[in-house]
C-alpha positions in Angstrom: -39.5 -20.8 29.7 -37.7 -23.8 30.0 -38.1 -24.6 26.5 -37.1 -21.3 24.9 -33.9 -21.4 26.7 -32.1 -23.8 24.3 -33.0 -21.5 21.6 -31.9 -18.5 23.8 -28.9 -20.1 23.8 -27.9 -21.1 20.4 -29.0 -17.5 19.8 -26.1 -16.0 22.3 -23.6 -18.4 21.2 -24.3 -17.3 17.3 -24.3 -13.5 18.2 -20.5 -14.4 20.3 -19.1 -16.1 17.7 -20.2 -13.2 15.4 -18.9 -10.7 17.6 -15.4 -12.7 17.8 -14.9 -12.6 13.9 -12.9 -9.8 12.5 -13.5 -8.0 9.1 -11.0 -6.3 7.5 -11.7 -2.9 7.4 -11.8 -0.5 4.1 -8.4 1.5 3.7 -6.5 -1.8 4.9 -3.2 -2.0 3.0 -2.5 -5.8 2.0 0.9 -7.2 0.8 0.9 -10.3 -1.6 3.0 -12.4 -3.4 1.9 -13.9 -6.7 1.9 -17.8 -6.4 2.4 -18.0 -10.7 3.3 -15.6 -13.5 0.4 -13.5 -15.1 0.5 -12.1 -18.8 -1.6 -9.9 -21.1 -0.5 -12.3 -23.9 -2.1 -15.8 -22.2 -4.2 -14.3 -19.6 -8.2 -13.6 -20.2 -10.3 -11.6 -18.1 -11.8 -13.6 -15.0 -9.0 -15.7 -14.5 -8.2 -16.6 -11.1 -4.7 -16.5 -9.4 -3.4 -17.6 -6.1 -0.4 -16.1 -3.9 0.2 -15.9 -0.1 0.2 -12.5 2.2 3.5 -11.4 2.2 2.6 -9.3 5.9 0.2 -10.1 8.7 -2.9 -8.3 8.6 -3.6 -6.6 11.8 -6.6 -5.1 12.6 -6.8 -3.1 16.3 -4.1 -4.6 17.5 -5.7 -8.3 16.8 -3.5 -10.1 13.9 -6.5 -11.9 11.8 -4.4 -12.9 8.9 -0.8 -14.1 9.0 1.9 -13.7 6.6 1.8 -17.1 4.3 -1.9 -17.2 4.3 -3.7 -18.1 1.0 -4.9 -15.2 -1.0 -7.1 -15.3 -4.4 -7.2 -12.9 -7.2 -8.9 -12.3 -10.6 -7.5 -10.6 -13.6 -10.0 -7.9 -14.3 -8.6 -6.1 -17.5 -6.2 -7.5 -20.5 -4.9 -5.8 -23.6 -2.5 -7.9 -25.5 0.2 -6.2 -27.2 0.1 -4.8 -30.9 3.2 -5.6 -33.2 4.3 -2.5 -33.9 2.6 0.1 -31.0 0.0 -0.2 -27.9 2.3 -2.3 -25.2 0.2 -5.0 -23.6 -1.8 -4.6 -20.4 -3.1 -6.5 -17.5 -4.8 -5.4 -14.5 -5.6 -7.5 -11.5 -7.6 -7.3 -8.2 -7.7 -9.3 -4.6 -10.8 -11.7 -3.9 -10.3 -13.3 -0.7 -7.8 -13.9 1.9 -7.7 -16.8 4.5 -8.2 -15.8 8.1 -7.9 -17.4 11.4 -11.9 -17.1 10.9 -11.9 -18.7 7.2 -12.1 -17.1 3.9 -12.7 -13.3 3.8 -13.9 -12.2 0.8 -12.3 -8.5 -0.2 -12.9 -5.7 -2.5 -9.7 -4.1 -3.3 -7.9 -1.3 -5.5 -6.7 -2.5 -9.0 -3.0 -3.2 -9.7 -1.7 -2.9 -13.4 1.2 -3.2 -15.4 2.2 -2.4 -18.7 4.2 -3.8 -21.0 7.7 -1.7 -22.5 7.1 0.9 -25.1 7.6 0.1 -28.6 8.9 3.4 -29.7 12.4 3.3 -29.3 13.4 -0.5 -30.3 11.1 0.2 -33.3 13.2 3.3 -34.3 16.4 1.6 -33.7 15.7 -1.0 -36.2 13.6 0.6 -38.9 16.1 3.6 -38.5 19.3 1.3 -38.4 17.6 -1.1 -41.8 17.3 2.5 -43.6 20.9 3.5 -42.7 22.3 -0.2 -43.2 20.2 0.3 -46.7 21.7 3.7 -48.0 25.1 2.8 -47.1 25.1 -0.2 -49.2 23.1 1.4 -51.7 25.2 4.3 -52.0 28.3 1.9 -52.4 26.8 -0.1 -55.2 25.2 2.6 -56.9 25.9 5.9 -55.7 23.4 8.7 -54.9 20.7 7.1 -56.4 21.5 3.8 -55.1 21.5 5.2 -51.7 18.0 6.5 -51.7 16.8 3.0 -53.1 19.3 1.4 -50.5 17.5 3.3 -47.6 13.7 2.8 -48.4 14.7 -1.0 -48.8 16.7 -1.1 -45.4 13.8 0.8 -43.9 11.2 -1.7 -45.2 13.2 -4.3 -43.8 13.9 -2.8 -40.6 10.0 -2.3 -40.2 9.3 -6.2 -41.1 12.0 -7.1 -38.0 10.1 -4.9 -36.0 6.5 -6.6 -37.1 8.5 -10.0 -36.2 9.6 -9.0 -33.1 7.4 -6.3 -31.7 5.3 -7.7 -29.2 5.4 -6.1 -25.8 3.5 -7.7 -23.2 3.0 -6.8 -19.8 4.0 -9.4 -17.3 3.5 -10.0 -13.6 6.3 -12.7 -13.1 5.8 -15.1 -10.1 6.7 -14.2 -6.4 6.0 -10.8 -7.6 5.2 -8.4 -4.7 1.7 -6.5 -5.2 0.1 -4.2 -2.7 -3.6 -3.8 -2.6 -6.0 -1.3 -0.5 -9.3 -2.9 0.5 -12.2 0.0 -0.6 -15.1 -2.0 1.4 -15.4 -3.9 4.9 -14.8 -7.7 4.1 -17.2 -10.3 4.4 -16.9 -14.0 5.6 -17.6 -16.4 2.9 
């Protein structure tokens, strides 16, 4: 019996420590600030990112992670922008939170960003080029010149749209992102 006493004490101590460790339950809202910028033009799936907690995480009246604590995440989806259509997209998830009990792995909702639409800027560039071409062609060659000028101007406007058209999705540094845990956390 005396020989078993140290093993029983170790088992009890282990259980007490495990009971004191707090999990982050499913449904917990976590607000973070990104530490660096992320872009659909430069990021890749699986790329890690780091940030800080924007607000304390409190569970059952106990603060288990303080504002300013380090958080980590991963890029889970990236689509580069096309030149004339389909703006860029980027999706990120939170993967861990530094708590008073150590690093806790978390499974969260995703946060996505989409680049600006190409439609308005492309229409302006192509339409403006066509109008300018028609005006110049009409002044130089009359009605037939206006028609030729409109075609040439639209082609030039399309060239400008192609050259300047990428609309990548951006998550700037220091952006505030909000995640929701989907399952209870676990210690790493």
